[in-house]
DSSP file (Angstrom, degrees, kcal/mol; ACC not computed):
  #  RESIDUE AA STRUCTURE BP1 BP2  ACC     N-H-->O    O-->H-N    N-H-->O    O-->H-N    TCO  KAPPA ALPHA  PHI   PSI    X-CA   Y-CA   Z-CA
    1    1 A X              0   0    0      0, 0.0    11,-2.7     0, 0.0     2,-0.4   0.000 360.0 360.0 360.0 144.5    0.0    0.0    0.0
    2    2 A X  E     -A   11   0A   0      9,-0.2     2,-0.4     2,-0.0     9,-0.2  -0.945 360.0-168.9-115.2 134.1    1.2    3.5   -0.7
    3    3 A X  E     -A   10   0A   0      7,-2.6     7,-3.0    -2,-0.4     2,-0.7  -0.981  14.3-148.0-122.7 131.4    0.3    6.5    1.5
    4    4 A X  E     -A    9   0A   0     -2,-0.4     2,-0.6     5,-0.2     5,-0.2  -0.892  19.9-177.1 -96.0 117.1    0.9   10.1    0.7
    5    5 A X  E >   -A    8   0A   0      3,-2.8     3,-2.3    -2,-0.7     2,-0.1  -0.949  61.1 -50.1-119.8 111.5    1.6   11.9    3.9
    6    6 A X  T 3  S-     0   0    0     -2,-0.6    25,-0.0     1,-0.3     0, 0.0  -0.449 120.7 -27.5  54.4-127.6    2.0   15.6    3.5
    7    7 A X  T 3  S+     0   0    0     -2,-0.1     2,-0.4    -3,-0.1    -1,-0.3   0.446 121.7  94.4 -94.0   2.4    4.6   15.9    0.6
    8    8 A X  E <   -A    5   0A   0     -3,-2.3    -3,-2.8    42,-0.0     2,-0.6  -0.751  67.6-138.7-102.0 141.2    6.2   12.6    1.4
    9    9 A X  E     -A    4   0A   0     -2,-0.4     2,-0.5    -5,-0.2    -5,-0.2  -0.848  22.0-167.3 -92.5 121.6    5.5    9.2   -0.2
   10   10 A X  E     -A    3   0A   0     -7,-3.0    -7,-2.6    -2,-0.6     2,-0.4  -0.957   7.0-151.3-116.1 122.5    5.5    6.5    2.4
   11   11 A X  E     -A    2   0A   0     -2,-0.5     2,-0.3    40,-0.2    -9,-0.2  -0.760  11.3-139.3 -92.5 135.2    5.5    2.9    1.3
   12   12 A X        +     0   0    0    -11,-2.7     2,-0.1    -2,-0.4     3,-0.1  -0.656  60.6  58.3 -89.5 150.1    3.9    0.3    3.6
   13   13 A X  S    S-     0   0    0     -2,-0.3    -2,-0.1     1,-0.1     3,-0.0  -0.184  80.7-102.0 111.3 156.9    5.5   -3.1    4.1
   14   14 A X  S    S+     0   0    0      1,-0.1     2,-0.9    -2,-0.1     8,-0.8   0.755 104.5  67.0 -88.5 -25.2    8.9   -4.2    5.3
   15   15 A X  E     +B   21   0B   0      1,-0.2     6,-0.2     6,-0.2    -1,-0.1  -0.838  57.7 148.1 -97.4 105.1   10.5   -5.0    2.0
   16   16 A X  E     +     0   0B   0     -2,-0.9     2,-0.4     4,-0.8    -1,-0.2   0.753  62.6  29.4-112.1 -31.0   10.9   -1.7    0.4
   17   17 A X  E >  S-B   20   0B   0      3,-0.5     3,-1.6   135,-0.1    -1,-0.3  -0.961 122.4 -45.1-133.9 116.5   14.0   -1.7   -1.8
   18   18 A X  T 3  S-     0   0    0     -2,-0.4   135,-0.1     1,-0.2   134,-0.0  -0.374 109.4 -39.4  63.2-140.7   15.1   -5.0   -3.3
   19   19 A X  T 3  S+     0   0    0    134,-0.1     2,-0.4    -3,-0.1    -1,-0.2   0.108  98.3 129.1-106.6  20.5   15.0   -7.9   -0.8
   20   20 A X  E <   -B   17   0B   0     -3,-1.6    -4,-0.8    42,-0.1    -3,-0.5  -0.637  42.2-159.3 -80.4 127.4   16.2   -5.9    2.1
   21   21 A X  E     -B   15   0B   0     -2,-0.4    41,-2.2    -6,-0.2     2,-0.4  -0.876   6.8-152.0-103.7 141.3   14.1   -6.1    5.3
   22   22 A X  E     -C   61   0C   0     -8,-0.8     2,-0.3    -2,-0.4    39,-0.2  -0.882  11.3-173.8-113.0 143.2   14.5   -3.4    7.9
   23   23 A X  E     +C   60   0C   0     37,-2.1    37,-2.3    -2,-0.4     2,-0.3  -0.989   7.9 166.3-135.5 148.8   13.9   -3.7   11.6
   24   24 A X        -     0   0    0     -2,-0.3    35,-0.1    35,-0.2    34,-0.1  -0.988  36.7-146.4-154.0 156.0   13.8   -1.2   14.4
   25   25 A X  S    S+     0   0    0     -2,-0.3     2,-0.2    33,-0.2    33,-0.1   0.372  77.7  93.3-101.7   0.4   12.8   -0.8   18.0
   26   26 A X  S    S-     0   0    0     31,-0.5    -2,-0.1     1,-0.1     3,-0.1  -0.515  77.2-115.0 -91.0 159.6   11.9    2.9   17.4
   27   27 A X        -     0   0    0      1,-0.2    30,-0.2    -2,-0.2    -1,-0.1  -0.328  53.2 -66.5 -80.9 173.2    8.5    4.3   16.5
   28   28 A X        -     0   0    0      1,-0.1     2,-0.3    28,-0.1    27,-0.2  -0.253  55.5-110.0 -57.2 146.2    7.8    6.0   13.2
   29   29 A X        -     0   0    0     25,-3.1     2,-0.4    24,-0.3    -1,-0.1  -0.601  33.6-116.2 -75.8 141.7    9.6    9.3   12.7
   30   30 A X     >  -     0   0    0     -2,-0.3     4,-2.1    51,-0.2     3,-0.2  -0.649  10.5-139.7 -82.0 133.2    7.3   12.3   12.7
   31   31 A X  H  > S+     0   0    0     -2,-0.4     4,-2.4     1,-0.2     5,-0.2   0.893 104.1  55.0 -57.3 -41.7    7.0   14.3    9.5
   32   32 A X  H  > S+     0   0    0      1,-0.2     4,-1.8     2,-0.2    -1,-0.2   0.886 107.5  49.4 -62.4 -38.5    7.1   17.5   11.4
   33   33 A X  H  > S+     0   0    0      2,-0.2     4,-2.2    -3,-0.2    -1,-0.2   0.895 109.2  52.0 -67.1 -40.8   10.3   16.6   13.1
   34   34 A X  H  X S+     0   0    0     -4,-2.1     4,-2.9     1,-0.2    -2,-0.2   0.914 107.9  52.1 -61.2 -42.8   11.9   15.7    9.8
   35   35 A X  H  X S+     0   0    0     -4,-2.4     4,-2.6     2,-0.2    -1,-0.2   0.884 107.4  52.4 -61.7 -38.5   10.9   19.0    8.4
   36   36 A X  H  X S+     0   0    0     -4,-1.8     4,-2.4     2,-0.2    -1,-0.2   0.932 111.2  46.9 -61.8 -45.8   12.6   20.8   11.4
   37   37 A X  H  X S+     0   0    0     -4,-2.2     4,-2.2     2,-0.2     5,-0.2   0.934 111.8  50.5 -61.8 -46.6   15.8   18.8   10.7
   38   38 A X  H  X>S+     0   0    0     -4,-2.9     5,-2.0     1,-0.2     4,-1.3   0.917 111.4  48.8 -57.9 -43.7   15.6   19.7    7.0
   39   39 A X  H  <5S+     0   0    0     -4,-2.6    -1,-0.2     1,-0.2    -2,-0.2   0.901 110.7  49.8 -64.3 -41.0   15.1   23.3    7.8
   40   40 A X  H  <5S+     0   0    0     -4,-2.4    -1,-0.2     1,-0.2    -2,-0.2   0.860 118.5  38.8 -66.1 -34.6   18.0   23.4   10.3
   41   41 A X  H  <5S-     0   0    0     -4,-2.2    -1,-0.2    -5,-0.2    -2,-0.2   0.568 105.6-129.0 -90.0 -10.3   20.3   21.7    7.8
   42   42 A X  T  <5S+     0   0    0     -4,-1.3     2,-0.3     1,-0.3    -3,-0.2   0.902  71.6 104.5  60.6  44.2   18.9   23.7    4.8
   43   43 A X      < -     0   0    0     -5,-2.0     2,-0.4    -6,-0.1    -1,-0.3  -0.887  66.2-131.2-139.5 170.5   18.4   20.5    2.8
   44   44 A X        -     0   0    0     -2,-0.3     3,-0.1    80,-0.2     2,-0.1  -0.995  29.6-128.9-124.2 123.0   15.6   18.2    1.6
   45   45 A X        -     0   0    0     -2,-0.4     2,-0.0     1,-0.1    -7,-0.0  -0.383  34.4 -96.5 -67.6 147.7   16.2   14.5    2.2
   46   46 A X     >  -     0   0    0      1,-0.1     4,-2.2    -2,-0.1     3,-0.4  -0.363  26.9-126.1 -63.9 144.3   15.6   12.3   -0.8
   47   47 A X  H  > S+     0   0    0      1,-0.2     4,-2.5     2,-0.2     5,-0.2   0.870 108.8  57.7 -60.0 -40.0   12.2   10.6   -1.0
   48   48 A X  H  > S+     0   0    0      1,-0.2     4,-0.6     2,-0.2    -1,-0.2   0.872 109.3  46.0 -63.3 -34.5   13.7    7.1   -1.3
   49   49 A X  H >> S+     0   0    0     -3,-0.4     4,-3.2     2,-0.2     3,-1.1   0.927 111.2  51.6 -68.2 -46.4   15.5    7.6    2.0
   50   50 A X  H 3X S+     0   0    0     -4,-2.2     4,-2.4     1,-0.3     5,-0.4   0.848  99.3  64.7 -61.5 -34.5   12.5    9.1    3.7
   51   51 A X  H 3< S+     0   0    0     -4,-2.5     4,-0.4     1,-0.2    -1,-0.3   0.828 116.5  29.3 -57.4 -31.4   10.4    6.0    2.6
   52   52 A X  H <X S+     0   0    0     -3,-1.1     4,-2.8    -4,-0.6     3,-0.3   0.877 118.8  53.5 -91.6 -48.7   12.7    3.9    4.8
   53   53 A X  H  X S+     0   0    0     -4,-3.2     4,-0.8     1,-0.2   -24,-0.3   0.817 102.9  57.6 -63.2 -34.1   13.7    6.4    7.5
   54   54 A X  H  < S+     0   0    0     -4,-2.4   -25,-3.1    -5,-0.2     3,-0.3   0.935 120.0  28.4 -61.8 -45.5   10.1    7.4    8.5
   55   55 A X  H  4 S+     0   0    0     -4,-0.4    -2,-0.2    -5,-0.4    -1,-0.2   0.779 132.8  33.0 -87.1 -28.2    9.2    3.8    9.3
   56   56 A X  H >< S+     0   0    0     -4,-2.8     3,-2.3     3,-0.1    22,-0.3  -0.082  70.9 161.7-125.9  35.0   12.6    2.4   10.4
   57   57 A X  T 3< S+     0   0    0     -4,-0.8   -31,-0.5    -3,-0.3    23,-0.2  -0.293  79.1  16.3 -55.0 140.4   14.5    5.3   12.0
   58   58 A X  T 3  S+     0   0    0     21,-0.8    -1,-0.3     1,-0.2   -33,-0.2   0.552 106.8 135.9  72.7   6.7   17.3    3.8   14.1
   59   59 A X    <   -     0   0    0     -3,-2.3    19,-2.5    20,-0.2     2,-0.3  -0.228  46.9-140.9 -88.5 172.9   16.9    0.6   12.2
   60   60 A X  E     -C   23   0C   0    -37,-2.3   -37,-2.1    17,-0.2     2,-0.1  -0.972  18.3-120.4-132.7 148.2   19.1   -1.9   10.6
   61   61 A X  E     -C   22   0C   0     -2,-0.3   -39,-0.2   -39,-0.2   -41,-0.1  -0.458  19.9-122.5 -85.4 159.7   18.8   -3.8    7.3
   62   62 A X  S    S+     0   0    0    -41,-2.2     2,-0.5     1,-0.1    -1,-0.1   0.848 107.8  50.3 -67.6 -34.8   18.8   -7.6    7.0
   63   63 A X        +     0   0    0    -42,-0.2    -2,-0.1     1,-0.1    -1,-0.1  -0.935  67.3 169.4-105.0 123.2   21.8   -7.4    4.7
   64   64 A X        +     0   0    0     -2,-0.5    11,-3.7    92,-0.2     2,-0.4   0.467  38.5  98.9-117.4  -3.4   24.5   -5.3    6.3
   65   65 A X  E     +D   74   0D   0      9,-0.2    91,-3.3     7,-0.0     2,-0.3  -0.727  38.7 169.0 -96.6 134.9   27.7   -5.7    4.2
   66   66 A X  E     -D   73   0D   0      7,-2.4     7,-3.2    -2,-0.4     2,-0.6  -0.995  27.5-134.3-138.8 144.2   28.8   -3.2    1.5
   67   67 A X  E     -D   72   0D   0     -2,-0.3     2,-0.5    87,-0.3     5,-0.2  -0.883  21.9-177.8-103.2 124.0   32.1   -3.0   -0.3
   68   68 A X  E >  S-D   71   0D   0      3,-3.1     3,-2.3    -2,-0.6    76,-0.1  -0.974  73.5 -22.7-124.0 116.4   33.6    0.4   -0.6
   69   69 A X  T 3  S-     0   0    0     -2,-0.5    -1,-0.1     1,-0.3     3,-0.1   0.872 127.9 -50.6  50.8  41.8   36.9    0.7   -2.5
   70   70 A X  T 3  S+     0   0    0      1,-0.2     2,-0.4     0, 0.0    -1,-0.3   0.412 116.4 116.0  80.4  -2.7   37.6   -3.0   -2.0
   71   71 A X  E <   -D   68   0D   0     -3,-2.3    -3,-3.1     2,-0.0     2,-0.5  -0.830  65.9-126.7-102.1 138.3   37.0   -2.7    1.8
   72   72 A X  E     -D   67   0D   0     -2,-0.4     2,-0.4    -5,-0.2    -5,-0.2  -0.721  27.6-170.7 -84.4 124.4   34.2   -4.5    3.5
   73   73 A X  E     -D   66   0D   0     -7,-3.2    -7,-2.4    -2,-0.5     2,-0.6  -0.940  14.1-144.0-115.6 136.0   32.0   -2.2    5.6
   74   74 A X  E     -D   65   0D   0     -2,-0.4    37,-2.2    -9,-0.2    38,-0.2  -0.901  20.3-129.2-104.5 117.0   29.3   -3.4    8.0
   75   75 A X  E     -E  110   0E   0    -11,-3.7    35,-0.3    -2,-0.6     3,-0.1  -0.361  26.2-176.6 -61.4 136.6   26.2   -1.2    8.1
   76   76 A X  E     -     0   0E   0     33,-2.4     2,-0.3     1,-0.3    34,-0.2   0.791  46.6 -35.8 -97.3 -85.7   25.3   -0.3   11.7
   77   77 A X  E     -E  109   0E   0     32,-1.0    32,-2.4    33,-0.1    -1,-0.3  -0.985  47.3-110.4-145.2 150.1   22.1    1.8   12.0
   78   78 A X  E     -E  108   0E   0    -19,-2.5    30,-0.3    -2,-0.3     2,-0.1  -0.527  47.6-110.0 -67.7 148.5   20.1    4.5   10.4
   79   79 A X        -     0   0    0     28,-2.8   -21,-0.8    -2,-0.2   -20,-0.2  -0.406  33.4-126.9 -76.7 162.2   20.2    7.7   12.4
   80   80 A X  B     -i   88   0F   0      7,-2.7     9,-2.9   -23,-0.2    10,-0.3  -0.603  10.0-135.6-108.0 168.6   17.0    8.9   14.2
   81   81 A X        +     0   0    0     -2,-0.2     2,-0.6     7,-0.2   -51,-0.2  -0.098  70.0 116.3-108.5  30.6   15.0   12.1   14.3
   82   82 A X    >   -     0   0    0    -53,-0.1     3,-1.9     5,-0.0    -2,-0.1  -0.904  69.1-121.7-107.0 116.2   14.7   11.9   18.1
   83   83 A X  T 3  S+     0   0    0     -2,-0.6     3,-0.1     1,-0.3    -2,-0.1  -0.276  93.1   8.2 -57.6 136.3   16.3   14.7   20.1
   84   84 A X  T 3  S+     0   0    0      1,-0.3    -1,-0.3     2,-0.1     2,-0.1   0.469  92.3 135.4  70.7   5.4   18.9   13.5   22.6
   85   85 A X    X   -     0   0    0     -3,-1.9     3,-1.9     1,-0.1    -1,-0.3  -0.505  69.6-115.6 -74.9 153.3   18.8    9.9   21.3
   86   86 A X  T 3  S+     0   0    0      1,-0.3    -1,-0.1    -2,-0.1    -2,-0.1   0.748 119.3  42.6 -63.8 -21.3   22.3    8.3   20.9
   87   87 A X  T 3  S+     0   0    0     -5,-0.1    -7,-2.7    -4,-0.0    -1,-0.3   0.141  81.1 148.7-107.4  18.1   21.6    8.1   17.1
   88   88 A X  B <>  -i   80   0F   0     -3,-1.9     4,-2.6    -9,-0.2     5,-0.3  -0.348  43.8-144.5 -59.0 121.9   20.0   11.6   16.8
   89   89 A X  H  > S+     0   0    0     -9,-2.9     4,-2.3     1,-0.2     5,-0.2   0.860  97.4  46.7 -59.6 -40.1   20.8   12.9   13.4
   90   90 A X  H  > S+     0   0    0    -10,-0.3     4,-2.9     2,-0.2    -1,-0.2   0.910 112.1  49.7 -71.5 -41.3   21.2   16.5   14.5
   91   91 A X  H  > S+     0   0    0      2,-0.2     4,-1.7     1,-0.2    -2,-0.2   0.927 114.0  45.6 -61.9 -44.1   23.4   15.6   17.5
   92   92 A X  H  X S+     0   0    0     -4,-2.6     4,-1.1     2,-0.2    -2,-0.2   0.931 113.8  48.8 -66.6 -44.1   25.7   13.5   15.3
   93   93 A X  H >X S+     0   0    0     -4,-2.3     4,-1.6    -5,-0.3     3,-0.9   0.945 111.4  49.7 -59.5 -47.3   25.9   16.1   12.6
   94   94 A X  H 3< S+     0   0    0     -4,-2.9     4,-0.3     1,-0.3    -1,-0.2   0.805 108.2  53.9 -63.6 -28.8   26.7   18.8   15.1
   95   95 A X  H 3< S+     0   0    0     -4,-1.7    -1,-0.3    -5,-0.2    -2,-0.2   0.714 123.6  25.6 -77.9 -19.1   29.4   16.7   16.6
   96   96 A X  H XX S+     0   0    0     -4,-1.1     3,-1.9    -3,-0.9     4,-1.8   0.390  86.5 108.0-121.6   1.6   31.2   16.2   13.3
   97   97 A X  T 3< S+     0   0    0     -4,-1.6     7,-0.1     1,-0.3    -3,-0.1   0.778  81.3  50.0 -57.9 -30.4   30.1   19.2   11.2
   98   98 A X  T 34 S+     0   0    0     -4,-0.3    -1,-0.3     1,-0.2    -2,-0.1   0.589 113.3  45.9 -86.9  -9.0   33.6   20.8   11.3
   99   99 A X  T <4 S+     0   0    0     -3,-1.9    40,-0.4     2,-0.1    -2,-0.2   0.652  98.6  82.4-101.1 -21.0   35.4   17.6   10.2
  100  100 A X  S  < S-     0   0    0     -4,-1.8     3,-0.1    -7,-0.2     4,-0.1  -0.529  91.0-102.3 -79.7 148.7   33.0   16.7    7.4
  101  101 A X    >   -     0   0    0     -2,-0.2     3,-1.2     1,-0.1    -1,-0.1  -0.324  55.3 -80.1 -61.0 155.6   33.4   18.3    4.0
  102  102 A X  T 3  S+     0   0    0      1,-0.2    19,-0.1    -4,-0.1    -1,-0.1  -0.257 116.1  21.4 -57.7 144.2   30.9   21.1    3.3
  103  103 A X  T 3  S+     0   0    0      1,-0.2    17,-3.2    17,-0.1     2,-0.5   0.687  91.1 127.4  68.9  22.1   27.4   19.9    2.2
  104  104 A X  E <   - F   0 119E   0     -3,-1.2     2,-0.4    15,-0.2    -1,-0.2  -0.943  34.0-178.5-110.0 129.5   27.8   16.4    3.7
  105  105 A X  E     - F   0 118E   0     13,-2.4    13,-2.9    -2,-0.5     2,-0.1  -0.977  22.1-130.2-133.5 118.8   25.1   15.2    6.1
  106  106 A X  E     + F   0 117E   0     -2,-0.4    11,-0.3    11,-0.3   -13,-0.1  -0.363  29.0 167.6 -68.7 144.7   25.2   11.8    7.8
  107  107 A X  E     +     0   0E   0      9,-2.9   -28,-2.8     1,-0.4     2,-0.3   0.438  67.3  11.4-128.0 -12.0   22.2    9.5    7.7
  108  108 A X  E     -EF  78 116E   0      8,-1.4     8,-2.5   -30,-0.3    -1,-0.4  -0.974  62.6-137.4-158.3 165.1   23.6    6.3    9.1
  109  109 A X  E     -EF  77 115E   0    -32,-2.4   -33,-2.4    -2,-0.3   -32,-1.0  -0.902  14.6-131.0-126.3 158.3   26.7    4.8   10.8
  110  110 A X  E >   -E   75   0E   0      4,-2.3     3,-1.5    -2,-0.3   -35,-0.2  -0.384  44.9 -87.2 -94.3-177.1   28.7    1.7   10.4
  111  111 A X  T 3  S+     0   0    0    -37,-2.2   -36,-0.1     1,-0.3    -1,-0.0   0.671 128.8  50.5 -67.4 -15.2   29.7   -0.7   13.2
  112  112 A X  T 3  S-     0   0    0    -38,-0.2    -1,-0.3     2,-0.1     3,-0.1   0.393 121.5-102.2-101.3   1.2   32.8    1.4   13.8
  113  113 A X  S <  S+     0   0    0     -3,-1.5    -2,-0.1     1,-0.3     2,-0.1   0.493  76.6 137.6  90.1   3.5   31.0    4.8   14.1
  114  114 A X        -     0   0    0      1,-0.1    -4,-2.3    19,-0.1     2,-0.4  -0.354  49.9-116.6 -72.8 166.5   32.0    6.0   10.6
  115  115 A X  E     -FG 109 131E   0     16,-2.4    16,-3.6    -6,-0.2     2,-0.5  -0.851  12.8-147.9-120.2 143.3   29.2    7.6    8.7
  116  116 A X  E     -FG 108 130E   0     -8,-2.5    -9,-2.9    -2,-0.4    -8,-1.4  -0.924  39.1-172.3 -95.8 126.9   27.2    7.1    5.5
  117  117 A X  E     -FG 106 129E   0     12,-3.0    12,-2.6    -2,-0.5     2,-0.5  -0.864  31.2-125.1-126.6 153.4   26.4   10.6    4.3
  118  118 A X  E     -FG 105 128E   0    -13,-2.9   -13,-2.4    -2,-0.3     2,-0.7  -0.865  27.2-151.5 -89.0 130.4   24.4   12.5    1.7
  119  119 A X  E     +FG 104 127E   0      8,-2.8     8,-1.8    -2,-0.5     3,-0.4  -0.921  18.3 177.7-108.4 110.0   26.7   14.7   -0.4
  120  120 A X    >   +     0   0    0    -17,-3.2     3,-1.7    -2,-0.7   -16,-0.1   0.151  47.4 113.3 -95.4  17.0   24.8   17.7   -1.7
  121  121 A X  T 3  S+     0   0    0    -18,-0.3    -1,-0.2     1,-0.3     3,-0.1   0.809  77.0  51.1 -60.2 -29.9   27.9   19.3   -3.3
  122  122 A X  T 3  S-     0   0    0     -3,-0.4     2,-0.3     1,-0.2    -1,-0.3   0.425 123.7 -86.5 -89.4   1.7   26.4   18.7   -6.8
  123  123 A X  S <  S-     0   0    0     -3,-1.7    -1,-0.2     1,-0.1     0, 0.0  -0.945  74.2 -25.2 133.0-154.3   23.1   20.4   -6.0
  124  124 A X  S    S+     0   0    0     -2,-0.3     2,-0.7     1,-0.1   -80,-0.2   0.638 117.4  69.6 -77.1 -16.2   19.7   19.4   -4.5
  125  125 A X  S    S-     0   0    0     -3,-0.1    -3,-0.1    -5,-0.1    -1,-0.1  -0.893  80.7-150.5-106.7 108.2   19.9   15.7   -5.4
  126  126 A X        -     0   0    0     -2,-0.7     2,-0.2    -5,-0.1    -6,-0.2  -0.346   6.8-143.0 -81.8 157.1   22.6   14.1   -3.2
  127  127 A X  E     -G  119   0E   0     -8,-1.8    -8,-2.8    20,-0.1     2,-0.5  -0.638  28.7-109.2 -99.6 169.5   24.9   11.2   -3.9
  128  128 A X  E     +GH 118 145E   0     17,-2.9    16,-2.6    -2,-0.2    17,-1.6  -0.890  39.7 174.6-105.6 130.8   25.8    8.8   -1.1
  129  129 A X  E     -GH 117 143E   0    -12,-2.6   -12,-3.0    -2,-0.5     2,-0.5  -0.896  29.4-125.6-129.6 160.3   29.4    8.8    0.3
  130  130 A X  E     -GH 116 142E   0     12,-2.8    12,-1.9    -2,-0.3     2,-0.7  -0.940  19.9-158.3-106.8 125.2   31.2    7.0    3.1
  131  131 A X  E     -GH 115 141E   0    -16,-3.6   -16,-2.4    -2,-0.5     2,-0.5  -0.907  10.6-167.4-108.4 110.3   32.9    9.3    5.6
  132  132 A X  E     - H   0 140E   0      8,-3.0     8,-2.4    -2,-0.7     2,-0.3  -0.843  19.6-125.5-104.5 129.8   35.7    7.4    7.5
  133  133 A X  E     - H   0 139E   0     -2,-0.5     6,-0.2     6,-0.2     2,-0.2  -0.524  29.8-170.6 -72.9 133.6   37.3    8.9   10.5
  134  134 A X        -     0   0    0      4,-3.0     4,-0.3    -2,-0.3    -1,-0.0  -0.506  41.4 -57.1-109.5-177.5   41.1    9.1   10.3
  135  135 A X  S >  S+     0   0    0     -2,-0.2     3,-0.7     2,-0.1    -1,-0.2  -0.311 111.9   3.4 -60.8 146.5   43.6   10.0   13.0
  136  136 A X  T 3  S-     0   0    0      1,-0.2    -2,-0.1    -3,-0.1     0, 0.0  -0.494 127.6 -39.6  74.5-147.6   43.0   13.4   14.5
  137  137 A X  T 3  S+     0   0    0     -2,-0.2     2,-0.3    -4,-0.1    -1,-0.2  -0.163 101.1 118.6-107.7  38.5   40.0   15.2   13.4
  138  138 A X    <   -     0   0    0     -3,-0.7    -4,-3.0    -4,-0.3     2,-0.4  -0.760  41.9-163.7-107.3 154.9   40.1   14.4    9.7
  139  139 A X  E     -H  133   0E   0    -40,-0.4     2,-0.4    -2,-0.3    -6,-0.2  -0.997   5.5-155.2-133.5 136.4   37.6   12.5    7.6
  140  140 A X  E     -H  132   0E   0     -8,-2.4    -8,-3.0    -2,-0.4     2,-0.4  -0.921  14.8-150.8-109.0 141.4   38.1   10.9    4.2
  141  141 A X  E     -H  131   0E   0     -2,-0.4     2,-0.4   -10,-0.2   -10,-0.2  -0.873   9.1-167.6-114.6 146.7   35.1   10.3    1.9
  142  142 A X  E     -H  130   0E   0    -12,-1.9   -12,-2.8    -2,-0.4     2,-0.1  -0.998  27.5-114.4-131.6 134.1   34.5    7.7   -0.7
  143  143 A X  E     +H  129   0E   0     -2,-0.4   -14,-0.2   -14,-0.2   -74,-0.2  -0.408  37.9 165.8 -63.7 137.9   31.8    7.7   -3.3
  144  144 A X  E     -     0   0E   0    -16,-2.6     2,-0.3     1,-0.4   -15,-0.2   0.693  54.1 -15.3-117.0 -54.5   29.3    4.8   -2.9
  145  145 A X  E     -H  128   0E   0    -17,-1.6   -17,-2.9     1,-0.1    -1,-0.4  -0.977  47.7-118.8-155.6 161.2   26.2    5.4   -5.0
  146  146 A X  S    S+     0   0    0     -2,-0.3     2,-0.3   -19,-0.2    -1,-0.1   0.686  97.6   8.3 -75.6 -20.7   24.1    7.9   -7.0
  147  147 A X  S  > S-     0   0    0      1,-0.1     4,-2.0   -20,-0.1   -19,-0.1  -0.957  76.5-104.9-153.4 167.5   21.1    7.6   -4.8
  148  148 A X  H  > S+     0   0    0     -2,-0.3     4,-2.6     2,-0.2     5,-0.2   0.898 120.6  54.6 -63.6 -40.5   19.9    6.0   -1.5
  149  149 A X  H  > S+     0   0    0      1,-0.2     4,-2.1     2,-0.2    -1,-0.2   0.923 108.5  47.8 -59.3 -44.9   18.1    3.4   -3.5
  150  150 A X  H  > S+     0   0    0      1,-0.2     4,-0.9     2,-0.2    -1,-0.2   0.893 110.6  53.2 -62.3 -39.7   21.3    2.4   -5.3
  151  151 A X  H >X S+     0   0    0     -4,-2.0     3,-0.9     1,-0.2     4,-0.6   0.940 109.0  47.8 -59.9 -49.0   23.1    2.3   -2.0
  152  152 A X  H >< S+     0   0    0     -4,-2.6     3,-1.2     1,-0.3    -1,-0.2   0.877 106.5  57.8 -62.1 -37.9   20.5   -0.1   -0.5
  153  153 A X  H 3< S+     0   0    0     -4,-2.1    -1,-0.3     1,-0.3    -2,-0.2   0.752 100.9  58.5 -63.8 -22.8   20.7   -2.3   -3.5
  154  154 A X  H << S+     0   0    0     -3,-0.9   -87,-0.3    -4,-0.9    -1,-0.3   0.647  80.0 107.6 -82.2 -15.0   24.4   -2.7   -2.9
  155  155 A X    <<        0   0    0     -3,-1.2   -89,-0.2    -4,-0.6   -91,-0.1  -0.429 360.0 360.0 -66.2 134.5   23.9   -4.1    0.6
  156  156 A X              0   0    0    -91,-3.3   -92,-0.2    -2,-0.1    -1,-0.1   0.365 360.0 360.0-117.9 360.0   24.7   -7.8    0.7
């Protein structure tokens, strides 16, 4: 079933992209809260990401492995839209904003605390990159996919 909620398209069901199933212990993300986050960051999250994040904030996929530049990365969790939560998207962004390249916004973490980010450097439609913490306060980024949907399809 498809539900249009405000300007966002929300898909019902647990298998939303490919054969990936998502699970979470969190409740649905509130559209109004997402809009507040978008306004604070001056971005609009991609619809394909919102289709998952609304229903599965703080969640993890059934397939968690992705290969980035020949390295195996294990997906941890989607970030949440819950203030003061350990996975709060704004708290995490604010803690790393000066180490991330400009126009990079985390949406998930791996098992080591590195971040999967939307890179808006090319405009309003972001690509997905992996931001890996290096020694000191530096971060290196690696291209992963053209879209969130493409990123999810790469999970094994």
